[in-house]
C-alpha angles and dihedrals in degrees: 000000000000110000094232094048090045091051092052092046092049093049093051094042091048093050092046098048106019097120103142113256111229087221092063111117123219124206137178110225121219112263118272133203126231110275092025125110129239131205122218108197120216112225110194123187114237112264095025112146114203142152099213149346129247125205114203135186112226111230171151083255107018115215138183106245104183142339131212124201124190111263093012136093118256118276117213110210102181115069091213089069097044112149090357104091127075136168126225108206094188093059094023104231143129115236128202116201137200091021122213131198088254090060091067117107139056129341131180131192122211139177118235133202132164087270096057144281135286124202111234108173138012126199136188114209127193115195116196134202126177120197116199128195121181150180123212116231131186125288094031091298127132145182116235136190116201123195117194121204127181124186111214103157140304113305092000113141111230123195122198143201137173128218136181099253094218101045100027089227115148110250097179135003094212142042097283126073126191119201140176110204139185133183090277088063094060092111098040112122128198128192129213114210122198123195124199141128091025094299140086132221130181142202127203126215137181098218098184089068089074094058112105111240099216141006088240091053093050129168096333095060093043094049093044093051093047093049090055094053091040092062089062097036114027110341122249114326127189110268129187117181127192110198122204108214 
């Protein structure tokens, strides 16, 4: 089926027959970080006969993202997801790669036939990004400013807070967190919580890892060290460090 024709067919079909099925399942996915991938499992009831599957982002506005037809490669319908969506037949599951903040929000998966469509699964995805800027101080100390962002859908209002992960004490009641850290703080962890769509997701960071260790090492060593920790904790964040010599 030609992608343009298929897209028009799917839009018409979904508008005409998109009454939500009471059997459709809803799941909140674990939070993801910008640049990571997410898997959206397809749960198909036994005995279901269908010719393909449609992945849709739930608006506003709602848009068809990609479709998969048996025996054919996946067709990406939304240019924003170009070369970023795949389908795993053995799972089965849709996958979205190289996530952006704009990818956060709701998704649904439906079967489609010539007679209509049926919603199978619904998912809610939060995509996090934490921007860190800092200033080097004496004695391997530093001042850091962390800005937490969470994509949860277009026009969705997100509220933020930061807590000390170990003690649970509130460190900030908004998206930005200011810290002054020293070597004794190297294991201190802080968690950004984002609330939207009636749910809450969180992302944990080890801020001291972004402090440069010496004036001679400079920006390169600080960024390299943080990138190493970030892969295990939060994935690479954007870091700008101003060093006081």
